[in-house]
C-alpha positions as CSV (number, residue, x, y, z in Angstrom):
1,M,-2.4,7.2,26.2
2,N,-3.0,7.7,22.5
3,E,-0.3,9.3,20.3
4,S,-1.2,12.6,18.8
5,W,-2.1,12.6,15.1
6,T,-2.0,15.7,12.9
7,E,-5.3,17.0,11.5
8,L,-5.2,18.9,8.2
9,R,-8.4,21.0,7.6
10,I,-8.7,22.0,4.0
11,T,-11.3,24.5,3.1
12,V,-12.3,24.6,-0.6
13,P,-15.2,26.0,-2.6
14,A,-18.2,23.6,-2.3
15,A,-18.5,23.5,-6.1
16,Q,-15.1,21.9,-6.3
17,A,-15.4,19.6,-3.3
18,D,-15.5,16.3,-5.2
19,M,-12.3,16.9,-7.2
20,A,-10.6,18.3,-4.0
21,G,-11.7,15.2,-2.2
22,D,-10.2,12.9,-4.9
23,I,-6.9,14.8,-4.6
24,A,-7.0,14.5,-0.8
25,N,-7.5,10.8,-1.1
26,M,-4.1,10.5,-2.8
27,V,-2.4,11.6,0.5
28,V,-3.7,8.8,2.7
29,P,-5.8,5.7,2.0
30,Y,-7.6,6.2,5.4
31,G,-8.4,8.9,7.9
32,I,-10.3,11.3,5.7
33,Y,-13.8,12.8,5.8
34,M,-15.5,15.7,4.2
35,E,-18.0,18.3,5.5
36,D,-20.1,19.6,2.5
37,Y,-23.4,21.1,3.4
38,S,-24.1,22.8,0.0
39,H,-27.0,20.4,-0.7
40,L,-28.2,20.0,2.9
41,E,-31.8,21.0,2.3
42,E,-32.2,18.9,-0.8
43,E,-30.8,15.8,0.9
44,A,-32.9,16.4,4.0
45,M,-36.0,16.2,1.8
46,E,-34.9,12.9,0.4
47,I,-34.5,11.3,3.9
48,A,-37.0,13.3,5.9
49,H,-38.4,10.1,7.5
50,I,-35.1,9.7,9.3
51,D,-34.2,12.2,12.1
52,L,-30.9,13.1,10.6
53,I,-30.8,16.9,10.4
54,D,-30.4,19.0,13.6
55,E,-30.0,22.7,14.3
56,E,-26.2,22.5,14.4
57,L,-26.1,21.3,10.8
58,L,-28.5,23.9,9.6
59,Q,-26.0,26.6,10.7
60,K,-23.1,25.2,8.6
61,D,-21.5,27.1,5.8
62,R,-23.1,26.2,2.4
63,E,-20.5,27.9,0.2
64,H,-17.4,25.9,1.3
65,A,-16.5,22.3,2.0
66,V,-14.0,21.3,4.7
67,I,-11.9,18.2,4.1
68,H,-10.3,16.6,7.1
69,I,-7.1,14.5,6.7
70,Y,-5.4,12.7,9.6
71,I,-1.7,12.1,9.4
72,S,-0.2,9.4,11.7
73,P,2.6,10.3,14.1
74,E,5.0,8.3,11.8
75,D,4.4,10.5,8.8
76,N,5.4,14.1,7.9
77,P,2.5,16.4,7.6
78,A,4.6,19.1,5.8
79,E,5.0,16.7,2.9
80,A,1.2,16.2,2.7
81,V,0.6,20.0,2.8
82,S,3.2,20.6,0.1
83,F,1.7,17.9,-2.1
84,L,-1.8,19.2,-1.6
85,R,-1.0,22.8,-2.3
86,E,0.8,21.8,-5.6
87,R,-2.1,19.6,-6.8
88,Y,-4.8,22.1,-5.9
89,A,-2.9,24.9,-7.6
90,A,-2.6,22.7,-10.7
91,A,-6.3,22.0,-10.6
92,S,-7.1,25.7,-10.0
93,I,-8.8,24.9,-6.7
94,P,-8.4,27.7,-4.1
95,C,-7.7,26.3,-0.7
96,E,-6.9,27.2,2.9
97,I,-5.0,24.5,4.9
98,T,-4.7,24.6,8.7
99,L,-2.9,22.1,11.0
100,G,-3.8,20.9,14.5
101,D,-3.2,18.0,16.9
102,C,-5.8,15.3,17.2
103,A,-5.9,12.2,19.4
104,E,-6.5,9.1,17.4
105,E,-9.6,8.2,19.3
106,D,-11.1,11.6,18.5
107,W,-10.8,11.4,14.7
108,I,-12.0,7.9,14.6
109,N,-15.2,9.0,16.3
110,N,-15.7,12.6,15.0
111,W,-17.6,11.6,11.9
112,K,-20.0,9.1,13.6
113,K,-22.4,11.8,14.8
114,Y,-23.4,12.4,11.2
115,F,-23.8,8.8,10.1
116,K,-27.4,7.7,10.7
117,P,-29.5,4.7,9.5
118,M,-30.1,5.2,5.8
119,P,-32.3,3.4,3.3
120,V,-30.6,2.4,0.0
121,G,-32.3,1.3,-3.1
122,E,-35.6,-0.6,-2.7
123,K,-34.5,-3.3,-0.2
124,L,-31.7,-2.3,2.1
125,L,-31.2,-0.1,5.2
126,I,-27.7,0.7,6.3
127,R,-27.5,0.8,10.1
128,P,-24.3,1.9,11.9
129,L,-23.8,-0.4,14.9
130,W,-23.7,2.5,17.4
131,E,-27.3,3.5,16.4
132,E,-29.4,1.3,18.7
133,E,-32.8,2.9,17.9
134,Y,-34.0,2.7,14.3
135,D,-36.9,1.8,12.2
136,P,-36.1,-1.0,9.7
137,Q,-39.0,0.2,7.5
138,G,-39.6,-3.4,6.3
139,R,-36.1,-3.5,4.7
140,T,-33.2,-5.9,5.0
141,V,-30.9,-4.3,7.6
142,L,-27.2,-4.2,7.0
143,H,-25.4,-3.6,10.3
144,L,-22.2,-1.8,9.7
145,E,-19.1,-0.8,11.6
146,P,-16.8,0.9,9.0
147,G,-13.9,1.3,11.3
148,L,-11.1,3.0,9.3
149,A,-12.1,1.4,6.0
150,F,-13.9,3.0,3.1
151,G,-17.5,2.2,2.6
152,T,-20.4,3.5,4.7
153,G,-23.1,3.7,2.1
154,T,-23.5,7.4,2.5
155,H,-21.4,8.3,-0.6
156,E,-23.1,8.3,-4.0
157,T,-20.6,5.7,-5.4
158,T,-21.5,3.1,-2.8
159,R,-25.2,3.7,-3.0
160,L,-25.1,3.3,-6.8
161,C,-23.3,0.0,-6.4
162,L,-25.8,-1.2,-3.9
163,E,-28.7,-0.3,-6.1
164,L,-27.1,-2.3,-9.0
165,L,-26.4,-5.2,-6.7
166,E,-30.1,-5.3,-5.8
167,K,-30.8,-5.8,-9.5
168,Y,-28.1,-8.3,-10.5
169,V,-27.5,-10.5,-7.5
170,S,-29.8,-13.5,-7.3
171,P,-29.9,-16.7,-5.2
172,G,-26.8,-18.8,-5.9
173,T,-24.7,-15.8,-7.1
174,G,-21.0,-15.9,-6.5
175,F,-19.7,-12.4,-5.8
176,L,-16.3,-10.8,-6.1
177,D,-15.6,-7.6,-4.3
178,M,-12.5,-5.9,-5.8
179,G,-11.2,-3.5,-3.2
180,C,-13.7,-4.5,-0.5
181,G,-13.0,-1.7,2.1
182,S,-15.5,-2.1,4.9
183,G,-17.1,-5.1,3.1
184,I,-20.4,-3.3,2.7
185,L,-20.8,-4.6,-0.9
186,S,-20.0,-8.2,0.0
187,V,-22.3,-8.2,3.0
188,A,-25.1,-6.6,0.9
189,A,-24.7,-9.2,-1.8
190,L,-24.9,-12.0,0.7
191,L,-28.0,-10.5,2.4
192,L,-29.6,-10.2,-1.0
193,G,-29.1,-13.9,-1.6
194,A,-25.7,-14.5,-3.0
195,K,-24.3,-17.9,-2.3
196,S,-20.8,-16.7,-1.4
197,A,-18.6,-13.6,-1.6
198,V,-14.9,-13.0,-1.8
199,G,-13.6,-9.6,-0.7
200,V,-10.0,-8.6,-1.6
201,D,-8.1,-5.5,-0.5
202,I,-4.5,-4.5,-0.2
203,D,-5.2,-3.0,3.2
204,P,-5.2,-5.6,6.0
205,L,-7.3,-3.3,8.2
206,A,-10.0,-3.2,5.5
207,V,-10.0,-7.0,5.2
208,K,-10.2,-7.3,9.0
209,T,-13.2,-4.9,9.1
210,A,-14.9,-6.7,6.2
211,V,-14.6,-10.0,7.9
212,E,-16.1,-8.6,11.2
213,N,-19.0,-6.9,9.3
214,A,-19.8,-10.2,7.7
215,R,-19.8,-11.9,11.0
216,V,-22.0,-9.2,12.6
217,N,-24.6,-9.7,9.8
218,G,-24.7,-13.4,10.2
219,V,-23.0,-14.2,6.8
220,G,-19.5,-14.8,8.0
221,E,-19.4,-18.4,6.9
222,R,-20.2,-17.4,3.3
223,F,-17.6,-14.6,3.1
224,T,-13.9,-14.9,2.4
225,G,-11.6,-11.9,3.1
226,I,-8.3,-11.9,1.2
227,C,-5.5,-9.4,1.8
228,G,-3.2,-8.9,-1.2
229,N,-3.1,-8.3,-5.0
230,L,-6.2,-9.4,-6.9
231,G,-4.4,-11.1,-9.7
232,E,-2.1,-13.1,-7.4
233,K,-4.6,-14.1,-4.7
234,V,-7.9,-14.8,-6.3
235,T,-9.0,-17.7,-8.5
236,G,-12.3,-18.9,-9.9
237,K,-15.2,-17.4,-11.8
238,F,-17.9,-15.2,-10.4
239,Q,-21.4,-14.3,-11.6
240,V,-21.2,-10.8,-10.3
241,A,-18.0,-8.7,-9.6
242,A,-17.7,-5.1,-8.4
243,A,-15.0,-2.5,-8.2
244,N,-16.0,0.7,-6.3
245,I,-12.8,2.7,-6.0
246,V,-11.6,5.6,-8.3
247,A,-11.3,5.8,-12.0
248,D,-7.6,5.0,-12.3
249,I,-7.9,1.9,-10.1
250,V,-11.0,0.8,-11.9
251,I,-9.0,0.9,-15.1
252,L,-6.2,-1.0,-13.5
253,L,-8.4,-3.7,-12.0
254,S,-10.3,-4.1,-15.2
255,Q,-7.2,-5.5,-16.8
256,D,-7.5,-8.6,-14.5
257,A,-11.3,-8.7,-14.2
258,P,-12.0,-10.8,-17.3
259,R,-10.1,-13.7,-15.7
260,F,-12.8,-13.9,-13.1
261,L,-15.8,-13.5,-15.3
262,T,-17.9,-15.6,-17.6
263,L,-19.7,-14.3,-20.7
264,D,-22.9,-14.2,-18.5
265,S,-21.3,-12.4,-15.6
266,V,-22.1,-8.8,-14.6
267,Y,-19.2,-6.5,-13.8
268,I,-20.1,-3.4,-11.8
269,V,-17.8,-0.4,-11.7
270,S,-18.2,2.7,-9.7
271,G,-16.3,5.5,-8.0
272,I,-16.0,7.3,-11.3
273,I,-16.4,11.0,-11.3
274,D,-18.2,12.2,-14.5
275,T,-15.1,14.0,-15.9
276,R,-13.2,10.6,-15.9
277,E,-16.1,8.5,-17.3
278,Q,-14.8,8.6,-20.9
279,D,-11.3,7.6,-19.8
280,V,-12.8,4.5,-18.2
281,L,-14.9,3.7,-21.2
282,D,-11.9,4.1,-23.5
283,A,-9.9,1.7,-21.3
284,L,-12.8,-0.9,-21.4
285,S,-13.6,-0.5,-25.1
286,G,-13.6,-3.7,-27.0
287,R,-13.6,-5.9,-23.9
288,F,-16.9,-4.9,-22.2
289,T,-20.4,-3.9,-23.2
290,V,-22.3,-1.4,-21.0
291,L,-25.6,-2.9,-19.8
292,E,-26.6,0.0,-17.7
293,R,-25.4,3.4,-16.5
294,R,-26.4,5.3,-13.4
295,E,-25.4,8.7,-12.3
296,E,-25.9,10.7,-9.1
297,K,-24.4,14.1,-8.3
298,G,-21.6,13.8,-10.8
299,W,-20.6,10.2,-9.9
300,V,-21.1,7.4,-12.4
301,A,-21.6,3.6,-12.0
302,M,-22.0,1.1,-14.7
303,A,-23.0,-2.5,-15.1
304,L,-20.9,-4.2,-17.8
305,R,-20.7,-7.6,-19.5
306,L,-17.7,-9.2,-21.0
307,N,-17.6,-9.4,-24.8
308,A,-17.3,-12.8,-26.5
């Protein structure tokens, strides 16, 4: 029998959902998902060729977003609630927090019903492993089981990264995935022709998931998963590197990034909410030149090159 986890349901105004989600991610590095239907019709038009939207979704509240956080039996949910209330108050985000019990197997599977095959960029289609019927649409199919790791391709930050990978990865590329999560970027790079990929993460579950996703996609022999600190565990130079996390971690990782790049390498950074973009640019100033900037729904990704 599975132990009972605690589910925190945090209701916030939809307009502040992104910032509220960033704050919620500070509580746990796993076990979080967000229901935000404020742009449902707009998004449905973009992916109308995929049968994603059903009547249940059309009845959802458009004015509020609900963030679900899952606290393990070993952790104290009261501490998480106290932290969240304090941070949301400081950010002037009104919130309603409710608690309930949830079996581990329930929260692991709850979000899956909304994750469907999805085209990304011009070449890729992300297909969750539990979706057996799908149309590849002439694209390269990336089969994905995220498990409990970050990275499904549904979030703007990951999509922006994948689009940039399509442009900058070429046959023979060596790719470094800094904070690999589910391994989606590494697997995509390999499917797009990269010679090899190294994915590093401090979460052993993420590395395990990434290794399995590489195997499922037939690129396991060209992928190396490393658990630990980037600066201590990784050596060598890479033609393309990516960090798709959050602004503060992008800034931190970028201190070590030059060690793994040549003057011809491309360094892709994402996970940056637009209000933190200037902080990232200030931290990278003098060391990197921006080759390209992309933005979607308030999230920013950039392709950079190391200065001589």
